C-alpha positions as CSV (number, residue, x, y, z in Angstrom):
1,M,-20.3,-12.7,7.8
2,N,-21.4,-11.8,11.3
3,K,-23.2,-13.9,13.9
4,D,-26.6,-12.7,12.5
5,G,-25.7,-14.0,9.0
6,E,-25.1,-10.5,7.5
7,V,-22.4,-10.3,4.9
8,F,-19.5,-8.0,5.4
9,N,-19.1,-6.8,1.8
10,G,-15.6,-5.3,2.4
11,A,-15.9,-2.9,-0.6
12,D,-13.3,-0.6,0.8
13,D,-11.6,-3.0,3.2
14,D,-10.1,-4.4,1.1
15,G,-12.0,-4.7,-2.1
16,S,-10.6,-1.3,-3.1
17,G,-7.0,-2.5,-2.7
18,T,-7.7,-5.8,-4.4
19,V,-9.1,-4.0,-7.5
20,A,-6.2,-1.6,-7.5
21,V,-3.7,-4.5,-7.5
22,L,-5.5,-6.2,-10.4
23,E,-5.6,-2.9,-12.4
24,I,-1.9,-2.3,-11.8
25,A,-1.1,-5.8,-12.9
26,E,-3.1,-5.4,-16.0
27,A,-1.2,-2.2,-16.9
28,F,2.2,-3.8,-16.4
29,K,1.1,-6.8,-18.5
30,K,0.0,-4.5,-21.3
31,A,3.4,-2.8,-21.2
32,V,5.1,-6.3,-21.4
33,D,2.9,-7.2,-24.4
34,E,3.9,-4.0,-26.1
35,G,7.6,-4.8,-25.6
36,N,8.0,-2.2,-22.8
37,G,8.1,-4.4,-19.8
38,P,9.9,-3.4,-16.5
39,K,13.6,-4.1,-15.9
40,R,12.8,-5.8,-12.6
41,S,10.5,-8.6,-11.7
42,I,7.3,-7.6,-9.9
43,L,5.2,-9.9,-7.7
44,F,1.5,-9.0,-7.4
45,L,0.6,-10.6,-4.1
46,H,-2.9,-11.1,-2.5
47,V,-2.6,-12.3,1.1
48,T,-5.3,-13.2,3.6
49,G,-5.5,-13.4,7.4
50,E,-4.3,-9.8,8.1
51,E,-6.9,-9.3,10.9
52,K,-5.9,-12.7,12.4
53,G,-2.4,-11.5,12.9
54,L,-0.9,-10.7,9.4
55,L,-0.9,-14.4,8.7
56,G,-0.7,-14.4,4.9
57,S,2.1,-11.9,4.7
58,R,4.0,-13.7,7.4
59,Y,3.7,-17.0,5.5
60,Y,5.0,-15.3,2.4
61,T,8.0,-13.6,4.0
62,E,8.9,-16.9,5.6
63,N,8.4,-18.8,2.3
64,P,9.2,-16.2,-0.4
65,I,9.1,-16.8,-4.1
66,F,11.9,-14.3,-4.6
67,P,14.6,-14.1,-1.9
68,I,13.8,-11.3,0.6
69,A,17.4,-10.0,0.1
70,N,16.4,-9.4,-3.6
71,T,13.1,-7.7,-2.7
72,I,13.7,-3.9,-3.0
73,V,10.3,-2.7,-1.8
74,N,6.7,-3.6,-0.7
75,L,3.9,-1.3,-1.8
76,N,0.9,-2.2,0.4
77,I,-2.6,-1.1,-0.6
78,D,-5.2,-1.4,2.2
79,M,-8.4,0.7,1.7
80,I,-8.1,3.4,-0.9
81,G,-11.7,3.8,-2.0
82,R,-13.3,6.0,0.6
83,I,-13.0,9.5,2.1
84,D,-12.6,9.9,5.9
85,K,-14.1,12.7,8.0
86,R,-10.8,14.6,8.2
87,H,-10.8,15.1,4.4
88,K,-14.5,15.5,3.7
89,G,-14.0,18.9,2.0
90,N,-10.9,17.8,0.1
91,P,-11.1,14.2,-1.2
92,K,-7.9,14.4,-3.2
93,Y,-5.7,12.9,-0.5
94,I,-4.1,9.6,0.6
95,Y,-2.5,8.7,3.9
96,L,1.1,7.4,3.4
97,I,2.6,5.3,6.2
98,G,6.2,4.1,6.3
99,S,7.6,5.6,3.2
100,D,10.5,7.2,5.1
101,K,11.0,4.6,7.8
102,L,13.7,2.6,6.0
103,S,14.6,4.5,2.9
104,T,15.0,8.2,2.4
105,E,15.2,7.6,-1.4
106,L,11.8,5.7,-1.4
107,H,10.1,8.6,0.3
108,E,11.6,11.1,-2.2
109,I,10.6,9.0,-5.2
110,S,7.0,8.7,-3.8
111,E,6.8,12.5,-3.4
112,Q,8.2,13.0,-6.9
113,M,5.7,10.6,-8.6
114,N,2.8,12.3,-6.8
115,T,4.0,15.8,-8.0
116,K,4.5,14.6,-11.5
117,Y,1.3,12.5,-12.0
118,T,-1.4,12.7,-9.4
119,S,-1.2,15.9,-7.2
120,L,-2.8,14.3,-4.2
121,E,-2.4,15.6,-0.7
122,L,0.0,13.1,0.9
123,D,-1.1,13.0,4.5
124,Y,1.5,11.6,7.0
125,K,-0.7,11.9,10.1
126,Y,-0.6,8.1,10.8
127,N,3.1,7.9,10.0
128,D,3.9,9.5,13.4
129,E,5.6,7.1,15.7
130,N,3.4,8.4,18.5
131,D,0.1,7.8,16.6
132,P,-2.1,5.7,19.0
133,N,-3.6,3.7,16.1
134,R,-0.2,2.2,15.3
135,F,-1.3,1.4,11.7
136,Y,2.3,0.9,10.7
137,Y,2.3,-2.3,12.7
138,R,-1.1,-3.5,11.8
139,S,-1.1,-4.2,8.0
140,D,0.7,-6.7,5.8
141,H,3.7,-4.5,4.8
142,Y,5.0,-4.8,8.4
143,N,6.2,-8.4,7.9
144,F,8.4,-7.0,5.1
145,A,9.5,-4.0,7.1
146,K,10.6,-6.2,9.9
147,L,13.1,-7.8,7.5
148,N,14.3,-4.3,6.4
149,V,12.5,-4.2,3.1
150,P,11.4,-0.6,2.5
151,I,7.6,-0.2,2.3
152,I,4.8,2.3,1.6
153,F,1.4,1.7,3.1
154,Y,-1.5,3.5,1.2
155,F,-4.6,4.1,3.3
156,N,-7.7,6.3,3.1
157,G,-8.3,6.3,6.8
158,T,-11.3,4.8,8.7
159,H,-15.0,5.6,8.3
160,V,-18.3,4.7,9.9
161,D,-18.5,1.5,7.8
162,Y,-15.1,0.2,8.8
163,H,-15.3,-3.5,9.7
164,K,-19.1,-3.4,9.3
165,E,-21.6,-5.0,6.9
166,T,-22.3,-1.5,5.6
167,D,-19.0,-1.3,3.7
168,T,-20.7,-1.5,0.3
169,P,-19.6,-0.6,-3.3
170,D,-22.1,2.3,-3.6
171,K,-20.0,4.2,-1.1
172,I,-16.7,4.0,-3.0
173,N,-15.4,7.2,-4.5
174,Y,-14.3,5.7,-7.8
175,E,-12.6,8.9,-9.0
176,Q,-10.2,8.9,-6.0
177,L,-9.8,5.2,-6.2
178,E,-8.5,5.6,-9.7
179,T,-6.2,8.5,-8.9
180,R,-4.7,6.7,-5.8
181,T,-4.2,3.6,-7.9
182,R,-2.3,5.6,-10.5
183,L,0.0,6.9,-7.8
184,V,0.9,3.4,-6.8
185,F,1.4,2.4,-10.4
186,H,3.7,5.2,-11.2
187,T,5.7,4.6,-8.0
188,A,6.0,0.9,-8.9
189,W,6.9,1.7,-12.5
190,E,9.7,4.1,-11.4
191,L,11.1,1.6,-8.9
192,A,11.0,-1.3,-11.3
193,N,12.8,0.7,-14.0
194,R,15.5,2.5,-12.2
195,E,19.1,1.6,-13.0
196,N,20.0,1.1,-9.3
197,R,17.9,-0.4,-6.6
198,I,16.8,2.1,-3.9
199,V,19.0,2.3,-0.9
200,A,17.6,1.3,2.5
201,D,19.7,3.8,4.5
202,K,18.0,3.6,7.8
203,L,18.6,-0.1,8.7
204,E,20.8,0.6,11.6
205,K,18.2,2.9,13.2
206,V,15.5,0.2,12.8
207,K,17.7,-2.4,14.4
208,K,18.5,-0.2,17.4
209,T,14.8,0.5,18.1
210,E,13.5,-3.1,17.8
């Protein structure tokens, strides 16, 4: 709510990500109920205080339910329900940030899942180290990445309603929201059922640049 009492609905930021997490959790629960649950444990985590300084994710990484050493990946969904200006003519896209920062294998799996299941344009514009927006450092995955947990940040880009009271549900592209959610699901399913955990092969590089 702003100073004039107007409600910031947050349909895209981050209602879209919240809905996606709930749907993915429901799909995994259905698999468990049918006797086809994942080989690895999965934590579905909703955190708050991102825009106050990534407070919720920082609290979790400092007080984890599962040891951080046992945490193989963090898939962060922050705004996946809208289309930005850059993709107005081609809404079948998603920005991926960080998939190759710590693990070559994670990046390859992500690409494979998209090819096999969703056929989205995976846009890495904001993955550039020189990107002035520095989105890699501004969302909750970063508290995991700082501890050398490989991450993927899923993001639809900004729009005119970003951080405004006009971010309302009627502006969500539900077809793309579903497709993007399926990409996260299939990536999570693959990671949770692989025989071996993915290798974080870029740790030394990260340590040298911190």
